[in-house]
N, C-alpha and C positions, 0 to 999 in steps of 0.2 A: 665150635672153637672160634672161628673166625669173628662169628657175631660178639663172642664175650669179649673178645680182644675191643674191636669198635667201642662199646660201650664204655670200656676202661678211658680209652683216649677221651671220652665225651665227658666222663665224670673230672678228668684230671684237665680241662680247658675250662669247665665250668669254675673249678678251682682259685685256676689263676687268674680268670675274670675278676672273683670275688677279691681277691685279694689285689688286685689292681685297682677297685674300687675303695679299698678302705682307708687310703690316707685322705681323699678328698672329703667321705665320711666322718672323719675322726677330726678334719679342721674346721667343719662347719661353725657358725656361729653358734658359740654356746652361751646361756643365761650368766652365767661367770665369766664372760672373758671379758676385758676390760678395753680392747682394743680391736679393730681389723685392719689388716692390708687385702684388697681386692676381693672382699668377701669371706676370708678366711679369718678366723677370730684367732685371739692370742690372747691365755691368762694375764699375760705379764708383758709390759713395755720391754725389758731387756731382751724376750723371746723375739718378739716383733721386730726389734733392731736387728738381731742377729742373721736375719733372714734377708735381708737387704746386699745384695750383692755389688762391690766393686763397678762405680761408674753406672749404675740402676737409679732410675728416677721412681720413687715409690710413695703413696699417699697410704698417711698412717691415720686413719678415723678413731676419734675418740670414742669409747663408748659409756665411761663412767670417767670420774674423777681421779687421777692419776697421781700419787707420792713414789717419784722415782730415786729411791735413795744410792744408786751406782752413776758414777760419771758417766755422762753420752760423749762418746767420742766416737768423732766419723771424720775422715781423712782419705777416703781412697775415691775421690769424686764423684760419689753419690749426691742424690739431691734427696733429700728428706722432706716430704710436705705434711705439715700436720694440720688435718681437719679436726680442730676443737670442737666443733660439733657444739658449742655450747658450755663444754666443761672445762675443768682446773686442771692443768698438767705443771706437778710443783717438782722439780728436777734439783733435789736436795745436794744430790753429788755435784753440780754444775755443768758446765757444756764445752767441750771443746771442739773447736772448728779448724782444719786444716787442709792445705792443698788449695790451690788454685781456683779448682773447678767444682768443688765442693759447698754445698748448700742446706741449708737447714730454714723452711720456708715456712710460712703461716697461709694456709689456705683462706683464711679471714681472720686478719688480728683482730678483731672486736667482737668475734665471736668465741669466748673462752678466753682463757688465760694460759701464756707458758710461761712460768717462772722461774728463774733459775737461782742459784742460791749455792751457800758453802757454809759448813759450819760445824764440822765435822773429822777434817783432816786440811792440811796445809796444800791450798791451791786456790786460784783465782774463780770465782763461781763464774763468768764467762772470759773464755781464750780464745779467739780471734786470730791464728798465724798462716793467715792466705783463707780464702773463699769466703764464704756470706753467710750470715745468720740473723735470724728475725726472733725475737721473744718480747715479751710483753713488761716483765719487771725484773730486776736484778737488785737482789742483797746480798752483801758480804756482811757475815756475822766474826769473822776472824780479822787477824792484824793483815790483810793483805787486801791489793785493790780489788774493787768491784768488778771493772772491766780492763781487760789487756787486749789491745789491738795492734799486729803486726802486720802488715802487708794486707790484711785483709778488710773486711769492711762490716758494719753492724748495725741495725736498728732497734733500737729499743722501744717500743710502742706506749711505756708507761714510764715508771720513776728508777734511777739509780740510785741505790741508798747504803751508805757504809754506817754500819752499826757500832763498831768499834770506836773506843776514843784514843786510839793511837795515831799518833801526828804522822804515823810511817805511812798510813793507809790513803790511799788517793782513790778519787769517783772515778777517774779513767785514766788508763795509760795507754796512750796512742804514739805509735813510732813507725819508722820505716814504711811511709806513705798509707800508714791505716786510715781508716774513716770511722766515723762513729755520728749516728744523727740520734738525739732524745726527743721525745716526742714530749716527755712529762719534765721534770726536773732531776737535777743532781743534789744530792746531799751528800753533806760529811760533817764529821764533827769540827769543833771551833779550832783544832790544832790541826787538823787533816789537809790533805791537799786537794783542791776542786779538779783540776784536772793536769797531766805531767806531759810534755811530749819529749822525749828524750830525758835533757838534763835540765830543760825549760818548765816553769811552773807556773798555772794559770789560775789567778781566782776568778771567782764568779764575774767579775766587774771589768775582768782583762778583755772583752769580746774585741773584736775587729769593728771599726767603725762603719764598714762596709762589706756588708755580707754577702756571699753567692749564691746563697738559699733563701729568697724572700720571707720573710715571717720568724727567721729563726736568728740567735746570735751565734755569730761564728767564733770559734777559737781555733789557730794555726799556727803551725811550725814549716816555715818553707827555707828548705835548705838548696843545696846546687844537686845533689840526687833526688830529690824525695819533699814533697807536701805534705803532711798532717793534717788532716781535720777533725773538728768537733763541732756539731751544729745541736744546738739546745734550743726548743721551740722557746720563743718569746711568750713570757706569760704577763699579761699586763698586771696583774696582781701581786708580782714579785716583790714588792714594795708595801702590799698590805691591800686588804679591799677598803673599798669605799664603800660600805653598805648604805642603801637607800631605808625608806621607812616598813615597818611591817605593812603588810598589807593583808587584809581575809583572803583566802581562797575558799575553801570549805567553812561557811558558817555554823558555829555549833547548835546545837538543836539541844532542848531543855535537858536531855540526858546522854549526849553522846557528844563527845568531844568536835571540836573543829579544826580547822589548822589556819594559820597564817604564814607569810612568807615575805622574804625580803631578799633583794638582789642588788649584787655588787654594781658599781656604777663603770667600773672598769672592765669588765667582763660579765656580761649578763649570764654566760654560761656556767658561773659561778653563784650560788644562793644557798640560803639556810632556809628550813621550815621548824617552824615549831606546832607543838598543841596550842589550841584554845578551850582552856576548860570548859565544860558544860556547866550553864548557871544553875539548872533546875529550874524547876515549876515556878512561875509568878504567878498564885493562884488569888483571886478577886471574890470575895464573898457578896450573895446576894442574897436577903434574909427575904421567907416567905413567913407573914407572922401565922401563928395560930389562929383557928376560925372555933365557932362553937361545935362543929362538928368533925374537925379535922385538925390534927397536929401541926405545928411549925416544923422547918429546916432552912438549911444554909444552903443553898447551891455555890460552889466553888468552880470557876471555871479559870483555866490558864489564860492569862494574857499576851502570851508568846506563842502557844498553842493550841488545839482545840482540845486538850485534855482538860476533864472534868469528874467532880464528885459530889455527891449529898452527902451532908454531917450536920451534927448540931442539933438534932432532932428532940423536939419540945411538944410536952401533951398539949391535947384543947383544949382550951377557954373559954369554958360556956360564959355566955353573960348574965343568963336568968331572965332574960326580958324579950327575947328574940320569938318567931314563931317557932324556931328549929328547939329552942330550950321548953318553949310551953306551947305546944301545938294544938291547935283547935280538933276537938273529936268530935268528926262527923259521921254521918250515917253513909258507908259505903258498900250496902246490899242488903234487902232483906228477903226471908224464905220462910216456908211451913207454915204460911196462914192457918188459920185455927177460928173456927167460929165458936162464939159464946152466949151470945145473945141478941135480940133483935125486937123492938118494943116501939109501937106508935104511939105517938107524943099525943095523940089526941083522938079521940074516935072518928073514923073515917077523915082521917086529916091528911092522908095518904103521905105522912112525914114519918119517918123512923127512925129510931136511934139503934144504930146497929154496934154492937161491942165485939171483936175479935182479936186473936193474940198473933204477934207472928215473932221469928227469930229474927233479932235485927244485929247486923254486921257495922264495927265500928273502926274509924280509921287508927284507933291505937292499938289494935290488934283482937280487941277482946269483942264479945259477943253477948245478947241477953235477949230473954224472952219477955217482949214488951205487950201492953195490954194499949189498944186503939180503940177509940169513939169516933164516929162520926154521925152526923142528920144526912138520910136519904131523901128525894124527895121524887116521886114517879118512881116506875118501875125500872129505870136506866138511867144512871149518873157517874160523872167522873169525878173524882176528886180534885180540887187542884187549892193552891194555896197553903196554907201552914194549919196543920192539925197537931195538936198537941199530943204527945202521950202523957202519961199519969206522971213519969220523970222528966217531963219536961222537952224533950227530945222533938227536934224539926222531921215531919215526914215529908215536907214539902218535895215537888217532885215525883215521887211515886203514886203512880194511879190505881184505885181501887175500881173493878170492874165484876158488877155484880148482875143477881135475877133473883127476884122474888117471887114467890109463889102464894097464892092465898092470902091470907090475911098479916103476911107477918111470921106467921107460925112454923114455916119451915121455908129456909134456905136452902135451894137446888145446887147450887154453885156460887163460886166467888176465886178470883183471883188477885193475889198484889203483884204488881208490874212494875 
């Protein structure tokens, strides 16, 4: 009975240990998670934000592009660092930061985008009332200021844009010692306000002659209790671009477009590109005339590249007078010698008239059995020179070897070589 109790206790401990491991297993990064904190994945940004406790510093790493339509509000001294990881976070519900020690930071402002906007309800897209915030772009689609800062500070690494045409809209409203830095530009409607400091409005041209931040236009409002600042990075092309000439950067190939580029003289960081249309092939033809034996053709070669083709074929053009058109028929071989007769020309003269037949092959591909005659003197002789067949063909160059026995009444053997 004691042993049974011990086994039950071991099982219970094992079950408890299994349940203790379940949370870690459940929160491991899954394929559908959009972000993570300390290696723990979250299916939504809202769930991830809810885990950050008051005063904590946490890094939220994006795993996918995120559109978050709920307003992000932090105000209890937490520091949230967004590792954009090359992704885009669109906070379409806006961002609200409050509390002196509260911070929204970007691990790398140029490795992704954190864009805040507001288009679905009344609120400022970026509202900082204490604390510090970093974002990429701010867009206001309703009749509200794009950026409002009181006491706190914000950096916008891109642009601040008001899309409404209402004259009540302001690009930025900064007061109570607030500070705003814009690395891009502030765009407002023609009737809108560029920057407002409490009750003082500033146009784009109302920047201070001396800026406390080199490379930026400074706008400020100094009072006895606080000084509010807005710094907008100086864009040398604010008054327009001074474009240089178009220059080819990638030459066009015959069948591939190229590219050309022009650069602004005011700021080389501003440039434009446009395609250069492929011109197509420029073929130059070289004619090969036909001959008696072969047809003619034209070889076309591109003057711009190595492409070529052959076309415009023509038939052979026999002249009728050349050796090809009227080839000389000559003997190309002999075979099959056949003895016909041998007659002594005079009694005891030892001169014989030999008659025989051979099969003769001709250069025009034909063949025929021809009769051949020759005078033979003595017992052995070689034929040389021209000896005519009865059809007039020449057998010069071929040698007749023979052997005569008796009085010419018997030819033992002979060969035509």
